[in-house]
C-alpha distance (Angstrom), angle and dihedral (degrees) to the residues before:
residue distance angle dihedral
M1 . . .
R2 3.79 . .
S3 3.75 114.3 .
R4 3.78 111.4 -121.3
R5 3.77 122.0 -133.6
T6 3.77 124.8 -140.2
V7 3.82 113.3 -117.8
I8 3.79 123.0 -160.8
I9 3.79 106.8 -139.8
I10 3.77 116.4 -156.0
M11 3.82 110.3 -121.9
S12 3.77 90.1 -7.1
L13 3.82 109.5 -167.9
A14 3.81 98.7 173.1
A15 3.77 114.8 53.5
I16 3.78 95.0 169.6
G17 3.80 117.3 124.8
L18 3.82 95.4 -6.0
A19 3.78 122.6 164.8
G20 3.78 111.1 -74.8
V21 3.86 91.9 37.1
A22 3.74 120.2 96.8
V23 3.79 111.6 -114.2
P24 3.81 112.3 -131.5
A25 3.76 126.9 -143.5
P26 3.83 115.4 -84.2
A27 3.80 92.9 -102.1
Q28 3.80 89.9 56.5
S29 3.77 98.9 35.5
P30 3.77 119.8 127.9
P31 3.80 117.0 -98.4
E32 3.82 92.6 -108.7
D33 3.79 97.5 57.1
A34 3.78 130.7 74.1
H35 3.80 141.9 169.2
S36 3.73 133.5 -116.9
L37 3.79 109.2 -136.6
C38 3.80 95.8 -169.9
L39 3.80 129.6 148.6
P40 3.80 130.8 -168.0
T41 3.81 91.8 -86.1
G42 3.76 116.0 42.2
P43 3.76 128.7 -166.7
P44 3.82 112.4 -49.0
P45 3.79 110.3 -82.5
K46 3.78 109.7 -100.6
G47 3.76 101.2 -157.5
G48 3.78 123.3 -85.7
Y49 3.83 91.6 114.2
E50 3.79 119.2 133.2
P51 3.84 130.8 178.9
Y52 3.76 113.5 -86.2
V53 3.78 103.6 -108.7
G54 3.84 105.8 139.2
G55 3.75 129.6 -165.2
V56 3.79 130.6 79.2
L57 3.79 105.3 -33.6
E58 3.80 103.9 -179.0
R59 3.72 138.3 -31.6
G60 3.80 110.5 -54.4
Q61 3.78 92.7 18.1
K62 3.79 133.7 91.5
V63 3.78 136.2 165.4
I64 3.80 121.5 -172.7
D65 3.77 110.0 -123.4
A66 3.80 123.0 -149.6
V67 3.83 93.5 44.8
P68 3.83 102.2 131.9
P69 3.83 115.4 -132.2
Y70 3.82 111.1 -132.7
L71 3.80 129.8 -173.7
W72 3.81 124.4 -124.3
R73 3.80 113.2 -73.6
H74 3.84 119.4 179.8
G75 3.80 91.4 -38.9
C76 3.79 140.2 6.8
G77 3.83 90.6 -124.6
P78 3.83 97.6 62.2
T79 3.79 90.1 37.3
A80 3.80 93.9 54.0
A81 3.81 90.3 44.2
G82 3.81 88.4 47.5
M83 3.78 90.9 60.6
V84 3.83 89.3 54.7
I85 3.80 91.3 49.4
G86 3.80 90.3 44.8
Y87 3.78 90.1 52.6
W88 3.84 93.4 51.3
D89 3.80 88.8 46.1
G90 3.83 87.2 62.8
Q91 3.83 92.4 48.1
A92 3.83 96.4 74.5
F93 3.79 92.9 -73.8
G94 3.77 91.7 104.5
H95 3.78 98.6 155.5
L96 3.78 94.7 70.1
I97 3.83 93.0 85.0
P98 3.82 124.5 15.1
G99 3.76 114.5 -112.0
D100 3.78 127.5 -5.1
A101 3.81 110.6 -19.3
S102 3.82 95.1 -175.0
T103 3.81 88.3 98.6
Q104 3.82 129.9 36.0
T105 3.81 100.1 -92.7
N106 3.77 125.2 169.1
E107 3.83 87.7 -96.9
V108 3.83 89.5 56.1
D109 3.79 90.4 49.1
Q110 3.84 90.2 52.6
A111 3.80 90.8 49.2
I112 3.83 89.8 53.6
A113 3.82 96.7 43.7
T114 3.79 127.3 -20.3
G115 3.78 117.2 -128.4
N116 2.93 179.6 -72.8
G117 3.82 101.6 -87.9
P118 3.78 127.5 68.0
N119 3.86 121.6 -61.7
T120 3.76 92.5 28.5
H121 3.77 136.6 118.8
Y122 3.77 91.9 -100.5
S123 3.77 96.7 46.7
D124 3.80 96.4 43.8
Y125 3.81 101.4 41.1
S126 3.80 109.4 16.2
L127 3.78 99.7 49.8
P128 2.90 124.4 113.8
I129 3.82 90.1 38.8
D130 3.78 108.3 -129.6
D131 3.79 131.6 -159.2
P132 3.82 124.4 -153.8
D133 3.81 89.6 -149.1
V134 3.78 90.4 58.7
D135 3.80 108.5 24.2
P136 3.84 118.2 61.2
Q137 3.81 89.5 -152.5
P138 3.84 131.5 20.1
L139 3.79 109.1 -86.0
P140 3.87 111.1 -106.5
D141 3.78 116.6 -96.2
L142 3.80 135.1 171.9
S143 3.79 93.2 -70.3
E144 3.78 85.2 77.7
P145 3.84 123.3 83.4
P146 2.95 137.4 -41.6
P147 3.82 100.1 64.9
G148 3.81 121.5 -135.9
D149 3.76 99.8 41.0
E150 3.81 93.1 98.4
H151 3.81 129.3 74.5
P152 3.82 121.3 -97.8
S153 3.84 112.3 -91.5
D154 3.77 108.8 -92.1
C155 3.83 107.5 152.8
L156 3.77 142.3 46.9
G157 3.83 91.8 -99.6
D158 3.79 90.0 57.2
F159 3.79 95.3 49.2
M160 3.84 90.0 44.2
E161 3.83 90.3 50.6
T162 3.76 87.7 -130.5
S163 3.81 113.3 179.4
W164 3.85 91.8 4.8
S165 3.79 109.9 148.9
A166 3.81 89.0 -156.9
A167 3.82 87.8 62.2
N168 3.81 90.1 47.8
N169 3.79 91.4 -108.8
Y170 3.78 124.6 147.5
Y171 3.77 119.2 -151.6
G172 3.79 109.0 -53.9
W173 3.81 95.9 6.1
S174 3.78 122.9 128.5
W175 3.83 136.8 176.7
F176 3.82 121.0 -116.3
S177 3.82 91.7 -132.7
H178 3.84 90.9 58.2
V179 3.81 96.6 59.2
D180 3.81 95.1 82.8
D181 3.82 90.2 44.5
A182 3.80 88.6 54.5
L183 3.83 95.0 49.5
V184 3.83 91.8 48.4
G185 3.80 95.2 38.9
Y186 3.79 94.0 49.2
T187 3.80 92.5 47.8
D188 3.81 90.4 51.6
W189 3.78 89.6 48.7
A190 3.80 91.2 51.1
N191 3.78 89.3 52.1
M192 3.76 91.2 56.6
T193 3.82 95.7 39.4
Y194 3.79 101.7 41.4
G195 3.82 100.5 26.0
A196 3.81 94.2 -112.6
S197 3.80 126.0 153.6
Y198 3.78 102.8 -145.9
E199 3.78 135.6 136.3
A200 3.80 124.3 -158.8
A201 3.78 118.1 -152.2
S202 3.81 107.4 -159.7
W203 3.82 137.0 159.7
G204 3.78 139.1 154.3
E205 3.80 133.9 -124.9
T206 3.77 129.5 -172.6
W207 3.80 125.5 -139.5
G208 3.81 112.0 -67.2
T209 3.76 94.3 33.6
F210 3.81 87.5 48.7
T211 3.81 109.3 64.1
W212 3.79 142.3 179.4
E213 3.77 90.0 -106.2
K214 3.79 93.2 54.0
F215 3.84 90.8 47.2
R216 3.78 92.4 52.2
Q217 3.79 90.4 49.1
E218 3.82 91.8 54.5
I219 3.78 93.1 48.5
D220 3.81 92.8 44.3
N221 3.82 86.6 54.7
D222 3.81 91.1 49.0
R223 3.76 96.8 -113.1
P224 3.87 113.9 136.9
M225 3.77 118.3 -149.4
V226 3.81 139.1 -151.9
F227 3.82 115.5 -120.8
L228 3.81 126.7 -164.1
V229 3.82 106.7 -148.7
D230 3.79 144.2 171.4
S231 3.80 100.0 -117.0
D232 3.79 98.3 -176.3
G233 3.80 100.9 38.4
N234 3.81 99.3 -118.8
G235 3.76 93.3 128.2
Q236 3.83 95.3 -105.1
T237 3.80 128.6 102.7
D238 3.78 112.9 -111.8
H239 3.78 113.2 151.0
F240 3.84 144.7 46.3
V241 3.82 119.2 -146.5
T242 3.79 134.2 177.4
A243 3.82 110.4 -116.2
I244 3.81 111.5 -146.2
G245 3.79 108.3 161.6
Y246 3.78 151.5 9.4
R247 3.78 140.4 -146.3
D248 3.79 136.4 -177.4
T249 3.79 99.1 -172.6
N250 3.85 101.7 112.3
G251 3.75 98.3 58.5
Y252 3.84 94.1 -89.8
P253 3.83 134.8 60.1
E254 3.81 119.2 -94.5
Y255 3.78 136.1 -176.3
A256 3.85 128.0 -143.6
C257 3.74 117.8 -141.8
F258 3.81 145.6 169.3
D259 3.78 104.1 -124.9
T260 3.87 99.1 -162.7
W261 3.85 90.2 -114.5
S262 3.80 99.4 79.4
D263 3.80 124.6 46.5
D264 3.80 99.3 -173.6
A265 3.84 104.8 45.3
Y266 3.75 141.7 36.9
R267 3.76 128.1 -140.4
W268 3.84 131.7 -130.9
E269 3.82 118.6 -137.8
R270 3.82 134.3 171.4
F271 3.75 113.7 -89.0
R272 3.84 100.6 -126.7
E273 3.76 142.4 118.5
M274 3.77 121.0 -77.0
S275 3.80 114.4 -89.2
G276 3.78 141.2 164.4
S277 3.81 88.5 -122.3
Y278 3.81 100.0 69.0
P279 3.85 139.8 13.9
W280 3.77 130.5 -107.2
G281 3.81 96.9 32.0
I282 3.79 115.6 156.3
Y283 3.81 125.4 -110.5
G284 3.81 98.0 176.6
A285 3.82 146.7 -32.2
T286 3.79 135.1 -129.0
Y287 3.78 119.4 -145.8
C288 3.79 123.0 -149.7
A289 3.79 134.9 -179.4
V290 3.83 125.0 168.0
Q291 3.75 120.1 -151.9
W292 3.76 138.2 166.9
R293 3.79 112.9 -81.2
N294 3.78 103.6 -160.0
I295 3.77 131.3 48.0
G296 3.77 108.0 -125.9
S297 3.89 93.2 52.1
I298 3.79 121.8 133.8
V299 3.80 121.6 -134.4
P300 3.84 112.6 -159.5
W301 3.81 128.7 -170.2
G302 3.80 139.4 166.4
D303 3.78 129.7 43.1
N304 3.78 114.2 16.5
E305 3.78 101.3 172.9
Y306 3.78 92.5 127.8
G307 3.81 98.2 31.2
Q308 3.80 92.6 -97.3
C309 3.80 88.8 143.1
N310 3.82 94.7 49.5
V311 3.81 99.4 98.7
P312 3.83 109.4 -157.5
V313 3.80 115.6 -112.9
P314 2.90 134.4 -78.0
N315 3.78 88.8 50.2
A316 3.78 95.9 -164.0
D317 3.79 141.9 91.7
F318 3.85 95.9 44.4
V319 3.79 118.6 147.7
A320 3.82 101.8 180.0
V321 3.82 141.2 18.6
A322 3.78 138.0 -158.0
A323 3.82 134.3 -179.4
G324 3.82 133.1 -154.0
D325 3.78 128.7 -175.7
G326 3.81 95.2 -71.6
H327 3.76 104.8 -7.9
S328 3.79 137.1 72.0
L329 3.79 136.3 -150.5
G330 3.81 132.7 -160.3
L331 3.79 127.8 -173.1
K332 3.79 114.7 -143.0
A333 3.80 126.2 -143.4
D334 3.79 89.0 -114.9
G335 3.81 89.9 61.7
S336 3.79 97.4 -104.6
I337 3.85 125.7 122.7
R338 3.80 128.0 -132.7
A339 3.81 118.5 -155.4
W340 3.80 127.6 -170.5
G341 3.82 141.9 160.8
Y342 3.78 126.3 45.2
D343 3.82 106.8 31.6
E344 3.79 107.8 -172.9
W345 3.86 115.0 127.8
G346 3.78 91.2 19.4
L347 3.81 95.5 -68.8
S348 3.84 91.1 156.0
D349 3.80 94.0 45.2
V350 3.79 105.6 93.5
P351 3.81 106.3 -163.5
L352 3.77 117.9 -109.8
P353 2.92 135.9 -74.7
N354 3.83 87.6 49.1
A355 3.77 94.4 -166.1
A356 3.83 144.1 93.4
F357 3.82 94.5 39.1
M358 3.80 116.7 152.7
A359 3.81 102.1 179.6
V360 3.79 139.0 18.7
A361 3.85 134.7 -158.9
A362 3.79 136.1 179.4
G363 3.78 129.8 -144.8
W364 3.79 122.2 -166.3
Y365 3.84 92.9 -84.1
H366 3.79 103.5 -2.3
S367 3.77 138.3 62.6
L368 3.80 137.1 -142.8
G369 3.76 132.0 -159.1
L370 3.79 125.3 -171.2
K371 3.81 117.4 -146.0
A372 3.79 123.4 -142.8
D373 3.82 89.3 -113.3
G374 3.84 90.9 60.2
W375 3.82 96.6 -101.3
I376 3.83 120.2 134.0
V377 3.81 121.5 -138.6
T378 3.83 118.8 -163.2
W379 3.80 135.5 -174.0
G380 3.77 141.0 166.2
Y381 3.82 132.9 52.1
N382 3.81 110.5 10.6
Y383 3.80 105.7 174.3
S384 3.79 93.0 128.5
G385 3.77 97.4 34.5
Q386 3.81 93.4 -100.0
C387 3.80 88.8 143.2
D388 3.83 96.0 48.9
V389 3.80 103.1 96.4
P390 3.82 110.2 -156.7
Q391 3.79 118.7 -119.0
P392 2.91 134.3 -72.4
N393 3.81 90.4 49.3
T394 3.78 94.5 -168.7
A395 3.80 142.7 102.5
F396 3.80 96.1 32.9
V397 3.78 118.0 152.5
A398 3.85 102.4 176.8
V399 3.82 140.1 21.1
A400 3.80 138.7 -160.9
G401 3.79 136.2 -177.8
G402 3.86 132.0 -151.8
L403 3.76 133.7 179.9
A404 3.81 94.9 -63.6
H405 3.78 104.5 -15.9
S406 3.76 137.2 73.8
L407 3.78 136.8 -151.0
G408 3.79 133.7 -157.1
L409 3.78 128.1 -169.0
K410 3.82 115.1 -144.2
A411 3.79 125.4 -144.7
D412 3.81 88.7 -114.3
G413 3.83 91.0 61.7
S414 3.81 97.1 -102.6
I415 3.84 125.6 125.6
V416 3.78 124.7 -135.6
A417 3.84 118.7 -158.8
W418 3.78 130.7 -168.5
G419 3.79 140.4 167.1
S420 3.80 125.6 44.0
N421 3.82 113.9 17.7
Y422 3.81 99.2 169.6
Y423 3.79 91.7 125.4
G424 3.78 97.5 31.9
Q425 3.79 92.9 -98.4
G426 3.82 87.3 139.6
D427 3.79 95.6 51.1
V428 3.80 103.5 96.4
P429 3.83 108.4 -157.1
A430 3.77 119.3 -116.8
P431 2.93 134.1 -73.4
N432 3.81 89.5 48.9
T433 3.78 92.9 -165.3
D434 3.82 142.7 98.7
F435 3.82 95.6 34.5
V436 3.79 115.1 151.8
A437 3.82 101.1 177.1
V438 3.78 139.3 21.7
A439 3.79 137.4 -161.1
A440 3.80 137.4 177.3
G441 3.81 129.4 -144.3
G442 3.78 124.9 -170.4
Q443 3.79 96.0 -71.5
H444 3.76 102.4 -13.2
S445 3.78 135.3 72.7
L446 3.81 137.7 -142.8
G447 3.74 133.1 -160.7
L448 3.82 128.5 -171.5
K449 3.84 115.6 -142.4
A450 3.76 126.7 -144.5
D451 3.80 88.1 -113.1
A452 3.83 88.7 62.8
T453 3.82 95.3 -107.1
I454 3.80 125.8 126.0
R455 3.80 126.9 -128.3
T456 3.78 119.3 -161.7
W457 3.83 134.0 -173.1
G458 3.82 141.3 167.8
L459 3.81 131.2 46.7
N460 3.83 111.4 16.6
D461 3.81 103.3 171.6
D462 3.80 92.0 128.2
G463 3.79 99.1 32.8
Q464 3.84 93.3 -97.3
C465 3.76 89.2 141.7
D466 3.81 95.8 48.9
V467 3.82 105.9 93.4
P468 3.79 105.6 -152.4
G469 3.76 128.8 -131.4
W470 3.76 121.8 -17.1
N471 3.79 108.4 4.9
A472 3.80 97.0 -149.3
N473 3.79 143.6 95.8
F474 3.80 95.3 38.6
V475 3.81 118.8 151.6
A476 3.86 101.8 177.0
V477 3.80 140.9 18.8
A478 3.76 137.2 -159.1
G479 3.79 139.1 177.3
G480 3.81 136.0 -142.8
F481 3.76 125.8 -170.2
H482 3.79 95.2 -80.0
H483 3.80 102.6 -3.7
S484 3.81 138.7 66.5
L485 3.78 137.0 -146.8
G486 3.74 135.4 -159.0
L487 3.80 128.9 -170.1
K488 3.82 116.0 -143.5
A489 3.81 126.0 -145.3
D490 3.81 89.0 -113.4
G491 3.81 91.1 62.1
S492 3.79 97.2 -103.5
I493 3.81 124.9 126.2
V494 3.80 124.5 -135.0
A495 3.84 116.5 -158.8
W496 3.78 130.2 -174.6
G497 3.83 142.6 165.8
Y498 3.80 128.6 51.3
N499 3.79 110.8 14.7
G500 3.77 103.7 174.5
Y501 3.79 91.4 127.4
G502 3.78 97.4 35.9
Q503 3.80 91.7 -102.0
C504 3.79 89.7 141.7
D505 3.82 95.2 50.1
V506 3.79 101.8 93.8
P507 3.81 108.7 -155.2
A508 3.76 118.7 -115.3
P509 2.92 133.7 -75.1
N510 3.82 89.1 50.0
T511 3.80 93.0 -168.2
D512 3.80 141.6 102.2
F513 3.81 96.4 33.9
V514 3.82 116.6 152.3
A515 3.80 101.4 177.1
V516 3.78 138.9 18.8
A517 3.84 135.6 -158.8
G518 3.77 136.5 -178.8
G519 3.76 128.0 -139.5
A520 3.78 123.5 -169.2
Y521 3.81 96.6 -81.1
Y522 3.81 101.5 -6.5
S523 3.80 139.2 59.8
L524 3.77 138.5 -137.6
G525 3.78 132.8 -157.8
L526 3.83 128.5 -169.7
K527 3.81 115.5 -142.1
A528 3.80 125.5 -145.2
D529 3.80 89.4 -113.2
G530 3.79 90.4 62.4
S531 3.81 97.4 -103.4
I532 3.80 125.6 126.5
V533 3.82 124.8 -134.3
A534 3.84 117.2 -160.5
W535 3.83 130.2 -175.0
G536 3.76 140.6 167.7
S537 3.80 130.0 48.0
N538 3.82 110.0 18.4
G539 3.80 104.7 171.0
N540 3.79 92.0 128.5
G541 3.79 99.1 33.5
Q542 3.79 93.1 -99.3
C543 3.78 89.6 141.2
D544 3.85 95.6 47.8
V545 3.77 100.4 96.7
P546 3.84 107.8 -157.4
R547 3.77 121.8 -117.2
P548 2.93 133.9 -75.5
N549 3.83 87.3 48.4
T550 3.84 94.1 -168.3
D551 3.79 143.0 105.8
F552 3.83 96.1 33.0
V553 3.78 118.0 150.8
A554 3.82 101.2 173.1
V555 3.80 138.2 24.4
A556 3.82 137.1 -168.1
G557 3.79 134.2 -171.7
G558 3.84 127.1 -151.1
G559 3.76 134.9 175.1
S560 3.82 95.3 -59.3
H561 3.76 104.3 -22.6
S562 3.81 135.6 74.3
L563 3.75 138.3 -151.5
G564 3.79 130.4 -154.5
L565 3.78 125.5 -171.5
I566 3.77 118.8 -141.7
G567 3.82 111.1 -143.5
Y568 3.77 123.9 -38.0
A569 3.76 121.6 -80.1
T570 3.80 114.3 -144.4
P571 3.83 104.0 -73.4
P572 3.77 123.6 -135.4
A573 3.79 112.7 -79.0
D574 3.82 90.1 -117.4
L575 3.79 96.2 43.1
N576 3.84 92.7 129.1
A577 3.79 97.1 30.4
G578 3.80 111.7 150.5
A579 3.78 94.2 8.1
V580 3.82 114.6 141.4
V581 3.79 98.5 172.4
E582 3.82 111.7 74.0
P583 3.85 109.1 -162.0
V584 3.77 117.1 -156.2
D585 3.81 110.2 -91.6
L586 3.80 106.6 -130.4
R587 3.79 96.2 163.3
P588 3.79 119.6 127.7
T589 3.78 113.1 -106.2
P590 3.84 107.9 -91.3
P591 3.77 116.8 -123.5
P592 3.85 115.9 -93.4
């Protein structure tokens, strides 16, 4: 018999039948546990189906979009849980299931229940196929003694103990109390298998504890749930579904769900307790939210044509991020740099030795790394000399990259510029002193002075070099392709230049910002509460910050993709070695 592992469930509210506790026969089961008795084809659908459209439909009604509808696979329990995992895989947690989980691919099937070859969920626990109408007890499978003859758990069906004869499950059956175990267990397995850094918070509640108000709160926060229901109204639980929406527009509350029998429509049913008087009543619900486990993880979103959103594993221990047009960079706590995405001109080939870096920056098609000893390393496209650092290459404390030019801030407060100078983006205005920060736009440059004023130079065809209003009290600067941004000491952001996509229209309330970044034609701001606000061009979803939008401490914008850093990993001991300029630290306090 497989040994069961103990799983610590965050905020667990239903400790009935958890892993590590023997599961009794149905006649002896605790009052807060129940079976699904589902098979591949459930009762004939009795209407209630509507096209899958998602989003806010009308007042008092909401359906979560992006939940993928999957068809029954070796149990309704793992299938319903699989839709939840597939949804979170599409919400910037892309290492839960290999490939695109928005449709039911072979990889999705294997995440639900491995099979049909040897050493799989189906072969070890479903064969021989048993039938409760024929067999008085589930036919023995490899969940029975002796231990070690079954495969290691590697899918939701395994972690849910679906079809296990040792758990008194016939083929396709699952226990309600094992759903949260499966969601947590599978996520932990994905971490180990795919190098992810995720944590699933999951727990179950039965009717009475679970209420309409709680359900609406989960849906309003875009968190689908797994319901155990009585689909035929005989007063016994028999089916798991994935709850994705609610409405209260017909004079009574209803829930929307994918029922594992239709992959192109969801059904509406009354939100009410299970009863022998009507079908689709609810026995209980399982909550699930996936979040980042480790500080130092990178969350990417937006255009991924070149893999610029595929953060290399392990996605942990990062301390800084940067984004180019189609490539991304992350600085590790050990002083090394990881590069991924568009790989022409050696963009992913960080020069050796890849160590002792203290800062990183990305130009459009080139990259820059600042060493702890003040030396700048560059690589990538060099047509305009943007990778040829002028001598002496020493005493630098900050770097920035533009379309085809580069900037370096010296410890003495001066700025060095190199690369393309067609529009004067390399002509630092005099006096070239007292700078404390530097940023590069497409073909213009910005420098922040110690007196909190901003200096700009280079291309000004859209007013990107015309700092508006009172040029004072700035604490940070950033550049987009044809626009500029400045962060004020009061936490507000000032934006100017080209505004064809609304990239200069800072969303209200324009307060409590602690960092700012510019993408090509969009902008990003980091709030003191760790959330990111994005605005401007959104053709590739670069402004759609993934949920949960919390715990960020840094942000970067590229051509059409964005990067957010969760927490700060422990930085190298010499991260600020040699730095004379001490910029104001406006970062939110990282978690302990």
